C-alpha positions in Angstrom: 107.1 100.5 107.1 105.2 100.6 103.8 107.5 100.2 100.8 105.9 103.6 99.7 107.4 105.5 102.3 111.1 105.3 101.1 110.2 108.6 99.0 109.4 110.5 101.9 113.0 110.4 103.4 114.7 109.4 100.0 113.8 113.6 98.8 113.8 115.1 103.1 117.3 116.0 102.2 116.3 117.9 98.5 113.5 119.3 99.9 114.5 120.9 103.9 116.5 123.1 101.2 113.4 124.2 99.2 111.1 127.8 100.5 108.7 127.0 103.5 105.9 128.0 100.8 106.5 124.6 98.5 105.7 122.8 102.0 102.5 124.4 102.0 101.0 123.9 99.0 97.6 122.5 98.7 99.0 119.7 96.5 96.9 116.4 96.3 96.1 113.9 93.8 94.0 116.1 91.5 97.4 118.8 91.2 98.6 118.7 87.8 101.5 117.1 86.4 102.6 120.1 85.2 102.7 122.4 88.6 104.4 119.5 90.4 108.3 119.1 90.4 109.9 115.7 91.1 110.4 116.0 94.2 106.9 117.1 94.6 105.2 114.0 93.7 107.3 111.9 95.3 106.2 113.2 98.5 102.7 113.2 97.5 103.3 109.5 96.1 104.7 108.9 99.6 100.9 109.3 101.5 98.9 108.0 98.4 97.5 104.3 98.8 96.7 102.2 95.6 95.6 98.9 94.5 95.0 97.3 91.3 95.7 94.5 89.8 99.2 92.9 87.9 101.4 89.7 86.2 104.6 89.0 87.6 107.0 85.9 85.4 109.3 84.8 88.2 110.7 81.7 87.9 109.4 77.9 88.5 111.0 77.0 91.9 114.4 79.0 93.6 116.8 77.7 91.0 114.4 77.0 88.0 115.1 77.8 84.7 111.6 77.8 84.1 109.3 80.8 84.4 105.8 80.7 85.3 102.7 83.5 85.4 101.1 85.0 88.5 98.0 87.0 88.2 99.0 88.9 91.6 97.0 91.9 93.3 98.7 95.0 93.6 98.6 96.7 96.8 99.4 98.8 98.8 97.6 100.7 101.8 98.0 101.6 105.1 95.4 102.7 107.5 95.9 105.4 110.3 99.6 104.5 110.0 98.8 102.0 112.4 97.4 98.4 109.9 98.9 98.0 106.4 98.4 95.5 103.3 101.4 95.6 100.7 103.2 93.3 98.5 106.1 92.8 100.6 104.9 92.1 103.7 101.4 91.3 103.4 98.8 92.2 106.1 99.6 93.2 109.6 100.3 95.8 112.4 103.0 98.4 113.5 103.9 97.6 117.2 106.2 100.5 116.7 105.9 103.5 113.6 107.4 106.7 114.6 107.6 107.8 110.9 111.8 107.2 110.6 111.5 103.7 112.5 109.6 100.9 113.4 108.4 97.5 113.6 105.6 95.3 112.3 104.1 91.7 112.4 101.9 90.8 110.0 101.1 87.3 107.9 101.7 86.0 103.8 102.4 83.5 101.9 105.1 81.7 100.1 104.4 79.6 97.2 105.6 76.5 97.0 107.1 73.4 94.6 105.8 71.3 92.1 108.4 68.5 91.7 106.7 67.9 87.9 107.9 71.5 86.8 111.9 70.1 86.3 113.5 66.5 85.9 116.1 67.8 88.8 113.5 68.3 91.2 110.9 64.9 89.7 110.8 62.2 92.8 111.3 64.5 95.8 108.2 65.4 96.5 105.9 69.1 96.8 106.5 71.4 98.9 103.0 72.9 100.1 102.4 76.8 100.2 103.3 78.0 103.4 101.7 81.0 105.6 103.8 82.7 107.1 104.1 84.5 110.3 106.9 87.8 110.4 108.3 90.1 111.6 109.7 93.3 110.7 112.4 96.4 111.8 113.0 99.9 109.1 115.2 102.7 109.5 115.3 105.2 107.3 118.3 107.4 107.6 116.9 110.4 105.1 118.7 109.1 102.1 119.1 105.2 102.1 116.1 103.1 103.9 117.7 99.7 106.1 114.6 96.8 106.5 114.9 93.4 107.5 112.4 91.1 108.2 112.1 87.5 109.7 109.8 85.0 108.0 108.4 81.0 109.5 107.3 79.0 107.2 104.3 77.8 109.3 103.7 74.9 106.1 105.9 74.3 104.1 109.6 74.1 104.7 108.9 75.0 108.6 111.4 76.4 108.1 113.0 80.5 108.9 114.5 83.0 106.4 115.9 86.5 106.6 116.1 89.1 104.5 118.3 92.4 104.9 117.5 95.1 102.5 119.1 98.4 101.5 117.0 100.9 99.5 116.6 104.7 98.1 114.2 106.4 95.7 115.0 108.0 93.3 112.0 110.8 91.7 112.9 111.2 88.0 110.1 112.8 86.1 106.9 114.7 88.0 105.4 111.4 86.8 108.2 108.5 87.7 109.8 107.3 90.9 112.6 104.6 90.3 113.7 102.3 93.5 116.5 100.7 93.3 117.6 98.6 96.0 119.7 95.4 97.1 119.0 92.5 99.4 120.1 89.1 100.4 118.1 86.3 101.7 119.2 83.8 104.6 117.4 80.1 105.7 117.6 78.4 108.3 118.7 74.4 108.6 114.5 73.4 107.6 114.1 75.8 104.6 117.8 75.2 103.2 117.4 71.3 102.9 113.4 71.4 101.8 113.9 73.5 99.5 117.6 72.5 97.6 118.1 69.2 99.7 118.2 65.4 98.8 117.6 63.3 101.4 119.4 59.5 101.7 115.7 58.5 101.1 115.6 60.8 98.0 118.5 60.2 96.9 117.7 55.8 97.2 113.9 56.9 95.2 115.1 58.8 92.5 118.8 58.3 92.2 120.1 61.7 92.7 122.8 62.3 94.4 122.1 62.8 98.5 122.9 66.6 99.2 122.9 68.2 102.6 122.9 72.3 102.9 123.7 73.7 106.4 122.2 77.3 107.0 123.5 80.5 105.9 122.2 83.1 103.3 120.4 81.4 100.1 121.1 84.3 97.2 122.4 87.9 96.9 120.5 90.5 94.2 118.9 93.9 93.3 114.9 94.4 93.0 114.0 98.0 90.6 110.7 99.1 92.1 109.0 102.0 89.7 105.2 103.7 89.7 104.5 106.0 86.4 101.1 108.4 86.9 99.9 108.5 83.7 96.6 109.7 84.5 95.6 111.4 88.8 94.6 108.3 89.5 96.1 106.0 87.5 99.7 104.3 88.1 101.6 101.6 86.2 103.7 100.2 88.8 106.8 97.6 87.2 109.4 95.1 89.2 112.1 93.6 87.9 114.2 92.1 90.0 117.7 89.9 89.9 119.0 86.9 92.2 121.9 85.1 92.0 122.1 81.9 94.1 125.8 81.6 95.7 127.7 79.1 97.1 125.8 77.2 100.0 123.4 76.3 97.8 124.8 76.4 94.3 126.2 73.2 94.2 122.8 71.4 95.1 121.2 69.0 92.3 118.2 70.7 91.7 119.7 73.7 90.9 119.4 74.8 86.8 120.5 77.7 87.2 122.2 80.5 89.5 121.0 83.4 88.6 117.4 84.2 88.8 115.2 87.1 86.8 111.7 88.3 88.3 109.6 90.8 86.1 106.3 91.9 87.2 104.5 95.0 85.9 100.8 96.2 86.3 98.0 98.5 86.9 96.6 100.1 89.6 94.4 102.9 91.2 95.4 105.9 93.2 93.9 106.9 96.1 93.9 108.4 99.7 
């Protein structure tokens, strides 16, 4: 289920207590902000698509202390409640979606790692960008959104990962909605060893200590997404994220910093 769908269900309890006339109003993108309540604005955004671009600043690799800036599209589009493209799950289709429970399959790309980004990984070889096959399930409790997503890399680590996410939406004003969430990431042995391990051959070639990993939890963290509409069809979108690498991988010799932070900002066009 598209990330913005959180908005619709996070405010459902509030809206359910409003007069029936509230639902009957024909609220569109042309409706002045001054005539909207925060809950009505959130309801409007839950059915609105967007397309734009932005800049994301993230660690050069998981566990690294350096940063890289990426210019990326900002897309959140759903067609006929069946097909979707967004920056969380990629491009795909809902195999089941009743507005509360959904299952989807999609394709995405995991960015790789360049060994020249840090002396910690120099000599370990690059990790290629990985086309992914993804499967996700999502369930909205009304005030809380639960999501789990499984991904398989067809390059790079050739491994499997799983992310669990618990989030909600907070309509703060009639122009601003914030979506906080907590997350945890898990990986299988192939994924963990590729990103955090040092094989015996790599150890002999580089002098770095031999380190083997095992399947388990990679990180725990939190994300905060925000959307601020400053014109009828224009919005600023932002993201902040903090992830903490846990004991399973934190002892790896490739780790420079356990706390990983990401920030991003973009400009998007809103449309139905």
